[in-house]
A tleap script that builds the chain and sets N, CA, C and O, in Angstrom:
source leaprc.protein.ff14SB
mol = sequence {
  NMET LYS LYS PRO ARG MET ALA TYR PHE GLU
  GLN GLU ASP ILE LEU HIE LEU VAL ILE ALA
  ASP GLU LYS GLU ALA ASN SER ILE GLU LEU
  SER PRO ASN ILE THR ALA GLU LEU ASN ASP
  LYS GLY GLU LEU ILE GLY ILE GLU ILE LEU
  ASN ALA SER THR PHE VAL ARG ASP VAL ILE
  MET GLU GLY VAL GLN ALA LYS VAL LEU ASN
  LEU ILE THR THR GLY CLYS
}
set mol.1.N position { -2.309 -18.575 10.395 }
set mol.1.CA position { -1.793 -17.273 10.035 }
set mol.1.C position { -2.031 -17.027 8.546 }
set mol.1.O position { -1.834 -17.912 7.714 }
set mol.2.N position { -2.453 -15.823 8.238 }
set mol.2.CA position { -2.658 -15.447 6.846 }
set mol.2.C position { -1.321 -15.154 6.186 }
set mol.2.O position { -0.305 -14.978 6.858 }
set mol.3.N position { -1.339 -15.104 4.873 }
set mol.3.CA position { -0.128 -14.758 4.131 }
set mol.3.C position { 0.231 -13.301 4.404 }
set mol.3.O position { -0.655 -12.460 4.559 }
set mol.4.N position { 1.528 -13.000 4.463 }
set mol.4.CA position { 1.941 -11.596 4.609 }
set mol.4.C position { 1.436 -10.784 3.422 }
set mol.4.O position { 1.260 -11.310 2.323 }
set mol.5.N position { 1.209 -9.507 3.660 }
set mol.5.CA position { 0.781 -8.626 2.578 }
set mol.5.C position { 1.498 -7.283 2.695 }
set mol.5.O position { 1.959 -6.889 3.766 }
set mol.6.N position { 1.573 -6.602 1.570 }
set mol.6.CA position { 2.258 -5.322 1.517 }
set mol.6.C position { 1.291 -4.224 1.119 }
set mol.6.O position { 0.329 -4.441 0.382 }
set mol.7.N position { 1.579 -3.045 1.630 }
set mol.7.CA position { 0.846 -1.852 1.213 }
set mol.7.C position { 1.871 -0.756 0.986 }
set mol.7.O position { 2.798 -0.576 1.776 }
set mol.8.N position { 1.690 -0.029 -0.105 }
set mol.8.CA position { 2.578 1.095 -0.397 }
set mol.8.C position { 1.757 2.372 -0.394 }
set mol.8.O position { 0.736 2.474 -1.074 }
set mol.9.N position { 2.214 3.339 0.377 }
set mol.9.CA position { 1.556 4.632 0.485 }
set mol.9.C position { 2.406 5.636 -0.289 }
set mol.9.O position { 3.415 6.142 0.202 }
set mol.10.N position { 1.962 5.906 -1.519 }
set mol.10.CA position { 2.774 6.666 -2.459 }
set mol.10.C position { 3.079 8.081 -1.971 }
set mol.10.O position { 4.223 8.528 -2.054 }
set mol.11.N position { 2.082 8.780 -1.471 }
set mol.11.CA position { 2.314 10.163 -1.050 }
set mol.11.C position { 3.375 10.260 0.041 }
set mol.11.O position { 4.199 11.175 0.035 }
set mol.12.N position { 3.352 9.318 0.972 }
set mol.12.CA position { 4.305 9.331 2.083 }
set mol.12.C position { 5.574 8.560 1.759 }
set mol.12.O position { 6.563 8.668 2.484 }
set mol.13.N position { 5.562 7.784 0.682 }
set mol.13.CA position { 6.666 6.905 0.277 }
set mol.13.C position { 7.004 5.916 1.393 }
set mol.13.O position { 8.160 5.766 1.790 }
set mol.14.N position { 5.960 5.250 1.885 }
set mol.14.CA position { 6.102 4.269 2.964 }
set mol.14.C position { 5.649 2.907 2.450 }
set mol.14.O position { 4.582 2.778 1.851 }
set mol.15.N position { 6.475 1.901 2.694 }
set mol.15.CA position { 6.131 0.519 2.381 }
set mol.15.C position { 5.875 -0.185 3.706 }
set mol.15.O position { 6.704 -0.141 4.614 }
set mol.16.N position { 4.721 -0.832 3.807 }
set mol.16.CA position { 4.357 -1.505 5.054 }
set mol.16.C position { 4.097 -2.976 4.765 }
set mol.16.O position { 3.232 -3.317 3.958 }
set mol.17.N position { 4.841 -3.832 5.422 }
set mol.17.CA position { 4.664 -5.272 5.302 }
set mol.17.C position { 3.950 -5.763 6.550 }
set mol.17.O position { 4.452 -5.616 7.664 }
set mol.18.N position { 2.773 -6.347 6.354 }
set mol.18.CA position { 1.998 -6.893 7.468 }
set mol.18.C position { 2.225 -8.401 7.493 }
set mol.18.O position { 1.917 -9.103 6.530 }
set mol.19.N position { 2.762 -8.883 8.598 }
set mol.19.CA position { 3.020 -10.316 8.750 }
set mol.19.C position { 1.877 -10.989 9.498 }
set mol.19.O position { 1.509 -12.124 9.194 }
set mol.20.N position { 1.320 -10.283 10.478 }
set mol.20.CA position { 0.211 -10.824 11.261 }
set mol.20.C position { -0.742 -9.683 11.620 }
set mol.20.O position { -0.306 -8.578 11.944 }
set mol.21.N position { -2.039 -9.961 11.558 }
set mol.21.CA position { -3.048 -8.958 11.920 }
set mol.21.C position { -3.238 -8.937 13.427 }
set mol.21.O position { -4.230 -9.443 13.952 }
set mol.22.N position { -2.283 -8.352 14.102 }
set mol.22.CA position { -2.336 -8.232 15.548 }
set mol.22.C position { -2.047 -6.795 15.935 }
set mol.22.O position { -1.490 -6.023 15.155 }
set mol.23.N position { -2.431 -6.455 17.140 }
set mol.23.CA position { -2.199 -5.108 17.635 }
set mol.23.C position { -0.715 -4.908 17.922 }
set mol.23.O position { -0.063 -5.754 18.533 }
set mol.24.N position { -0.201 -3.773 17.470 }
set mol.24.CA position { 1.206 -3.440 17.734 }
set mol.24.C position { 1.351 -2.984 19.177 }
set mol.24.O position { 0.667 -2.061 19.621 }
set mol.25.N position { 2.247 -3.639 19.903 }
set mol.25.CA position { 2.493 -3.282 21.296 }
set mol.25.C position { 3.819 -2.548 21.467 }
set mol.25.O position { 4.012 -1.813 22.435 }
set mol.26.N position { 4.726 -2.752 20.522 }
set mol.26.CA position { 6.051 -2.158 20.624 }
set mol.26.C position { 6.655 -2.090 19.221 }
set mol.26.O position { 6.171 -2.729 18.286 }
set mol.27.N position { 7.703 -1.316 19.100 }
set mol.27.CA position { 8.430 -1.261 17.836 }
set mol.27.C position { 9.908 -1.039 18.116 }
set mol.27.O position { 10.295 -0.484 19.145 }
set mol.28.N position { 10.716 -1.489 17.172 }
set mol.28.CA position { 12.165 -1.353 17.288 }
set mol.28.C position { 12.673 -0.736 15.995 }
set mol.28.O position { 12.376 -1.222 14.904 }
set mol.29.N position { 13.442 0.341 16.128 }
set mol.29.CA position { 14.037 0.964 14.948 }
set mol.29.C position { 15.278 0.164 14.569 }
set mol.29.O position { 16.262 0.138 15.308 }
set mol.30.N position { 15.221 -0.488 13.408 }
set mol.30.CA position { 16.336 -1.305 12.942 }
set mol.30.C position { 17.404 -0.464 12.265 }
set mol.30.O position { 18.594 -0.774 12.333 }
set mol.31.N position { 16.972 0.594 11.617 }
set mol.31.CA position { 17.856 1.575 10.997 }
set mol.31.C position { 17.045 2.861 10.914 }
set mol.31.O position { 15.857 2.852 11.234 }
set mol.32.N position { 17.654 3.965 10.494 }
set mol.32.CA position { 16.903 5.220 10.492 }
set mol.32.C position { 15.568 5.182 9.745 }
set mol.32.O position { 14.673 5.954 10.088 }
set mol.33.N position { 15.396 4.330 8.753 }
set mol.33.CA position { 14.155 4.305 7.981 }
set mol.33.C position { 13.398 2.986 8.052 }
set mol.33.O position { 12.414 2.805 7.334 }
set mol.34.N position { 13.834 2.067 8.898 }
set mol.34.CA position { 13.175 0.758 8.983 }
set mol.34.C position { 12.796 0.466 10.425 }
set mol.34.O position { 13.631 0.502 11.329 }
set mol.35.N position { 11.507 0.174 10.618 }
set mol.35.CA position { 11.000 -0.120 11.951 }
set mol.35.C position { 10.336 -1.495 11.956 }
set mol.35.O position { 9.530 -1.812 11.081 }
set mol.36.N position { 10.685 -2.301 12.948 }
set mol.36.CA position { 10.036 -3.599 13.149 }
set mol.36.C position { 8.912 -3.406 14.159 }
set mol.36.O position { 9.113 -2.814 15.220 }
set mol.37.N position { 7.736 -3.905 13.824 }
set mol.37.CA position { 6.575 -3.792 14.704 }
set mol.37.C position { 6.369 -5.129 15.414 }
set mol.37.O position { 6.416 -6.188 14.788 }
set mol.38.N position { 6.140 -5.068 16.730 }
set mol.38.CA position { 6.040 -6.271 17.550 }
set mol.38.C position { 4.698 -6.338 18.264 }
set mol.38.O position { 4.098 -5.310 18.579 }
set mol.39.N position { 4.232 -7.563 18.517 }
set mol.39.CA position { 3.023 -7.736 19.315 }
set mol.39.C position { 3.397 -7.745 20.802 }
set mol.39.O position { 4.552 -7.505 21.156 }
set mol.40.N position { 2.427 -8.019 21.657 }
set mol.40.CA position { 2.686 -7.991 23.099 }
set mol.40.C position { 3.569 -9.146 23.585 }
set mol.40.O position { 4.013 -9.139 24.733 }
set mol.41.N position { 3.828 -10.134 22.726 }
set mol.41.CA position { 4.730 -11.238 23.060 }
set mol.41.C position { 6.144 -10.988 22.539 }
set mol.41.O position { 7.040 -11.805 22.747 }
set mol.42.N position { 6.340 -9.849 21.856 }
set mol.42.CA position { 7.644 -9.535 21.279 }
set mol.42.C position { 7.883 -10.181 19.933 }
set mol.42.O position { 9.016 -10.217 19.452 }
set mol.43.N position { 6.820 -10.697 19.316 }
set mol.43.CA position { 6.932 -11.347 18.011 }
set mol.43.C position { 6.759 -10.316 16.903 }
set mol.43.O position { 5.990 -9.364 17.040 }
set mol.44.N position { 7.473 -10.513 15.818 }
set mol.44.CA position { 7.397 -9.616 14.673 }
set mol.44.C position { 6.044 -9.739 13.991 }
set mol.44.O position { 5.626 -10.835 13.618 }
set mol.45.N position { 5.355 -8.596 13.829 }
set mol.45.CA position { 4.057 -8.606 13.155 }
set mol.45.C position { 4.039 -7.699 11.928 }
set mol.45.O position { 3.104 -7.749 11.130 }
set mol.46.N position { 5.077 -6.866 11.778 }
set mol.46.CA position { 5.107 -5.983 10.623 }
set mol.46.C position { 6.432 -5.254 10.496 }
set mol.46.O position { 7.230 -5.199 11.433 }
set mol.47.N position { 6.643 -4.698 9.320 }
set mol.47.CA position { 7.841 -3.909 9.048 }
set mol.47.C position { 7.394 -2.672 8.276 }
set mol.47.O position { 6.612 -2.760 7.329 }
set mol.48.N position { 7.902 -1.528 8.695 }
set mol.48.CA position { 7.604 -0.275 8.017 }
set mol.48.C position { 8.898 0.310 7.472 }
set mol.48.O position { 9.890 0.424 8.192 }
set mol.49.N position { 8.880 0.681 6.188 }
set mol.49.CA position { 10.059 1.251 5.543 }
set mol.49.C position { 9.708 2.649 5.039 }
set mol.49.O position { 8.856 2.815 4.166 }
set mol.50.N position { 10.382 3.651 5.609 }
set mol.50.CA position { 10.219 5.028 5.172 }
set mol.50.C position { 11.143 5.277 3.987 }
set mol.50.O position { 12.147 4.583 3.826 }
set mol.51.N position { 10.814 6.256 3.163 }
set mol.51.CA position { 11.595 6.529 1.946 }
set mol.51.C position { 11.785 5.239 1.150 }
set mol.51.O position { 12.884 4.917 0.700 }
set mol.52.N position { 10.697 4.526 0.994 }
set mol.52.CA position { 10.724 3.174 0.431 }
set mol.52.C position { 11.265 3.112 -0.993 }
set mol.52.O position { 11.998 2.182 -1.329 }
set mol.53.N position { 10.922 4.074 -1.825 }
set mol.53.CA position { 11.372 3.989 -3.216 }
set mol.53.C position { 12.890 4.060 -3.301 }
set mol.53.O position { 13.497 3.353 -4.105 }
set mol.54.N position { 13.506 4.898 -2.489 }
set mol.54.CA position { 14.961 4.995 -2.455 }
set mol.54.C position { 15.567 3.722 -1.878 }
set mol.54.O position { 16.559 3.212 -2.399 }
set mol.55.N position { 14.976 3.211 -0.810 }
set mol.55.CA position { 15.482 1.997 -0.163 }
set mol.55.C position { 15.456 0.816 -1.128 }
set mol.55.O position { 16.454 0.110 -1.274 }
set mol.56.N position { 14.334 0.601 -1.776 }
set mol.56.CA position { 14.199 -0.535 -2.700 }
set mol.56.C position { 15.176 -0.387 -3.865 }
set mol.56.O position { 15.842 -1.351 -4.243 }
set mol.57.N position { 15.265 0.809 -4.430 }
set mol.57.CA position { 16.204 1.051 -5.534 }
set mol.57.C position { 17.636 0.734 -5.101 }
set mol.57.O position { 18.369 0.053 -5.817 }
set mol.58.N position { 18.029 1.229 -3.933 }
set mol.58.CA position { 19.397 1.019 -3.459 }
set mol.58.C position { 19.699 -0.456 -3.194 }
set mol.58.O position { 20.783 -0.937 -3.524 }
set mol.59.N position { 18.755 -1.165 -2.606 }
set mol.59.CA position { 18.954 -2.595 -2.320 }
set mol.59.C position { 19.100 -3.380 -3.623 }
set mol.59.O position { 19.964 -4.250 -3.732 }
set mol.60.N position { 18.266 -3.076 -4.598 }
set mol.60.CA position { 18.352 -3.768 -5.884 }
set mol.60.C position { 19.669 -3.447 -6.572 }
set mol.60.O position { 20.327 -4.343 -7.102 }
set mol.61.N position { 20.058 -2.181 -6.570 }
set mol.61.CA position { 21.315 -1.787 -7.214 }
set mol.61.C position { 22.521 -2.457 -6.541 }
set mol.61.O position { 23.450 -2.891 -7.222 }
set mol.62.N position { 22.505 -2.540 -5.221 }
set mol.62.CA position { 23.603 -3.209 -4.512 }
set mol.62.C position { 23.700 -4.667 -4.921 }
set mol.62.O position { 24.796 -5.182 -5.140 }
set mol.63.N position { 22.546 -5.339 -5.026 }
set mol.63.CA position { 22.528 -6.733 -5.433 }
set mol.63.C position { 23.039 -6.931 -6.845 }
set mol.63.O position { 23.806 -7.855 -7.116 }
set mol.64.N position { 22.611 -6.060 -7.743 }
set mol.64.CA position { 23.055 -6.142 -9.138 }
set mol.64.C position { 24.558 -5.882 -9.225 }
set mol.64.O position { 25.280 -6.611 -9.905 }
set mol.65.N position { 25.025 -4.845 -8.536 }
set mol.65.CA position { 26.450 -4.520 -8.565 }
set mol.65.C position { 27.292 -5.662 -8.011 }
set mol.65.O position { 28.343 -5.985 -8.565 }
set mol.66.N position { 26.841 -6.270 -6.928 }
set mol.66.CA position { 27.580 -7.397 -6.341 }
set mol.66.C position { 27.636 -8.560 -7.321 }
set mol.66.O position { 28.674 -9.207 -7.458 }
set mol.67.N position { 26.540 -8.827 -7.995 }
set mol.67.CA position { 26.491 -9.924 -8.964 }
set mol.67.C position { 27.434 -9.645 -10.137 }
set mol.67.O position { 28.169 -10.531 -10.573 }
set mol.68.N position { 27.409 -8.409 -10.643 }
set mol.68.CA position { 28.275 -8.033 -11.761 }
set mol.68.C position { 29.744 -8.125 -11.353 }
set mol.68.O position { 30.569 -8.652 -12.101 }
set mol.69.N position { 30.068 -7.612 -10.169 }
set mol.69.CA position { 31.454 -7.683 -9.701 }
set mol.69.C position { 31.910 -9.128 -9.528 }
set mol.69.O position { 33.054 -9.461 -9.838 }
set mol.70.N position { 31.033 -9.971 -9.040 }
set mol.70.CA position { 31.349 -11.383 -8.876 }
set mol.70.C position { 31.620 -12.026 -10.234 }
set mol.70.O position { 32.554 -12.814 -10.380 }
set mol.71.N position { 30.802 -11.686 -11.221 }
set mol.71.CA position { 31.005 -12.239 -12.564 }
set mol.71.C position { 32.324 -11.765 -13.160 }
set mol.71.O position { 33.018 -12.531 -13.828 }
set mol.72.N position { 32.666 -10.512 -12.920 }
set mol.72.CA position { 33.912 -9.961 -13.463 }
set mol.72.C position { 35.130 -10.605 -12.789 }
set mol.72.O position { 36.092 -10.980 -13.459 }
set mol.73.N position { 35.078 -10.728 -11.462 }
set mol.73.CA position { 36.239 -11.256 -10.742 }
set mol.73.C position { 36.409 -12.760 -10.908 }
set mol.73.O position { 37.533 -13.259 -10.848 }
set mol.74.N position { 35.319 -13.490 -11.116 }
set mol.74.CA position { 35.431 -14.934 -11.282 }
set mol.74.C position { 35.557 -15.348 -12.743 }
set mol.74.O position { 35.898 -16.490 -13.048 }
set mol.75.N position { 35.280 -14.411 -13.636 }
set mol.75.CA position { 35.385 -14.699 -15.066 }
set mol.75.C position { 34.246 -15.533 -15.599 }
set mol.75.O position { 34.349 -16.080 -16.697 }
set mol.76.N position { 33.154 -15.648 -14.849 }
set mol.76.CA position { 31.998 -16.451 -15.296 }
set mol.76.C position { 31.017 -15.605 -16.027 }
set mol.76.O position { 29.985 -16.104 -16.477 }
savepdb mol mol.pdb
quit
């Protein structure tokens, strides 16, 4: 298996993570903007994230906020 790779489509604001170069047979919507792509065996071969810039920003901000709150509450 090759290393996973990412592609970002700026105009559409879509981030696509390719895990395996296989034909997509099915997909599952994990949340309104995240879709898991599956091969014919039901194995994960890719992930598509719509509104990617907002998603990435929000995930990073949540992580930073959690870390800051942890530091404040633990006094470290």
